[in-house]
C-alpha positions in Angstrom: 129.6 134.1 -173.6 127.1 134.6 -170.8 124.5 137.4 -171.1 122.5 139.0 -168.4 119.4 140.8 -169.6 118.1 143.5 -167.2 115.0 145.7 -167.7 115.0 149.0 -165.7 112.5 151.7 -165.1 112.4 154.8 -162.9 109.7 157.1 -161.8 110.2 160.7 -160.7 107.8 159.8 -157.8 110.8 158.2 -156.2 110.6 154.5 -157.2 113.1 152.6 -159.4 112.8 149.0 -160.4 114.8 146.4 -162.2 114.1 142.9 -163.5 116.8 140.3 -164.3 115.6 137.9 -167.0 118.4 135.5 -166.3 117.6 134.9 -162.7 113.9 136.1 -162.6 115.0 138.4 -159.7 113.5 141.9 -159.4 113.6 144.7 -157.0 111.8 148.0 -156.3 113.7 150.6 -154.5 112.4 153.8 -152.9 114.5 156.9 -153.6 113.9 160.5 -153.0 111.1 161.8 -155.2 111.9 164.6 -157.6 110.0 167.9 -157.6 107.1 168.0 -160.1 107.8 169.3 -163.5 111.6 169.3 -162.9 113.6 169.5 -166.1 115.3 166.1 -166.8 113.3 164.4 -164.0 112.4 161.3 -166.0 116.0 160.9 -167.3 117.4 161.3 -163.7 115.0 158.6 -162.4 116.0 156.3 -165.3 119.8 156.9 -164.6 119.2 156.1 -160.9 117.3 153.0 -161.9 120.2 151.8 -164.2 122.8 152.5 -161.5 120.9 150.5 -158.8 120.2 147.6 -161.3 123.9 147.3 -162.1 125.0 147.7 -158.5 122.5 145.1 -157.2 123.3 142.6 -160.0 127.0 143.0 -159.5 126.4 142.1 -155.9 124.6 138.9 -157.2 127.7 138.2 -159.3 130.0 138.6 -156.3 127.9 136.3 -154.2 128.2 133.6 -156.8 124.5 133.5 -157.6 125.3 134.4 -161.2 128.4 132.7 -162.6 130.8 133.5 -165.4 131.9 137.1 -164.6 134.9 137.0 -166.9 133.0 136.1 -170.0 129.9 138.0 -169.1 128.1 141.0 -170.7 125.1 142.8 -169.4 122.3 144.1 -171.7 120.4 146.9 -169.9 117.0 147.8 -171.5 115.1 151.0 -170.7 112.0 152.6 -172.2 113.6 156.0 -172.1 115.1 156.5 -175.5 116.9 159.7 -174.5 118.6 158.1 -171.5 119.8 155.1 -173.6 121.1 157.5 -176.2 123.0 159.4 -173.5 124.6 156.2 -172.2 125.5 155.1 -175.7 127.2 158.5 -176.4 124.7 159.5 -179.1 123.2 162.3 -177.2 124.9 164.9 -175.0 124.2 165.0 -171.3 123.2 168.6 -170.4 122.2 168.2 -166.8 124.9 168.2 -164.1 123.2 165.6 -161.9 122.7 163.3 -164.9 126.4 163.7 -165.7 127.3 162.7 -162.1 125.0 159.6 -162.4 126.6 158.7 -165.7 130.1 158.9 -164.3 129.0 156.7 -161.3 127.6 154.1 -163.7 130.8 154.1 -165.8 133.0 153.9 -162.7 131.0 150.9 -161.5 131.4 149.1 -164.9 135.1 149.9 -165.1 135.8 148.8 -161.5 134.2 145.5 -162.1 135.5 145.0 -165.7 132.1 144.3 -167.2 131.0 144.6 -170.8 127.7 146.3 -171.1 125.3 147.4 -173.8 122.3 149.7 -173.5 119.1 149.2 -175.6 115.8 151.0 -175.9 112.7 148.8 -175.5 109.1 149.8 -175.8 107.2 150.5 -172.6 104.9 147.5 -173.0 108.0 145.2 -173.3 109.8 146.6 -170.2 109.0 144.2 -167.3 110.5 146.6 -164.8 108.0 149.2 -166.0 105.1 146.7 -165.6 106.3 146.1 -162.1 106.3 149.8 -161.3 102.8 150.2 -162.7 101.6 147.3 -160.6 103.2 148.8 -157.5 101.7 152.3 -158.3 98.2 150.7 -158.6 98.6 148.9 -155.3 98.8 145.4 -156.6 102.3 144.8 -155.1 
């Protein structure tokens, strides 16, 4: 069975990033920044990052750049424990916008027939987080 390992990270400042360990591809997207001190801001940014990571990598599958769609599963890693627990069904989603993003992610997975697992990873081990830090510091 083929596995795609993807690190994701999002910033309430309006940046999301993903890194695909299988292809060494990465992307930083600019999204609308969230108001300061907004409740659930970090979780919203992480959910948006997960959505775009999946969407972009599904497009790579469709283009043939990644093969083996039928026997493929995707392992998405994030440094937001609460977001991962929400996606795993361990924690309840209390924010309406988070629930909308959750439903979009699930619809994307169902439509494409993909198997997916979500894992928490420490911040220092999240390559997408490192990419966002480098971008924030002006190195990218």
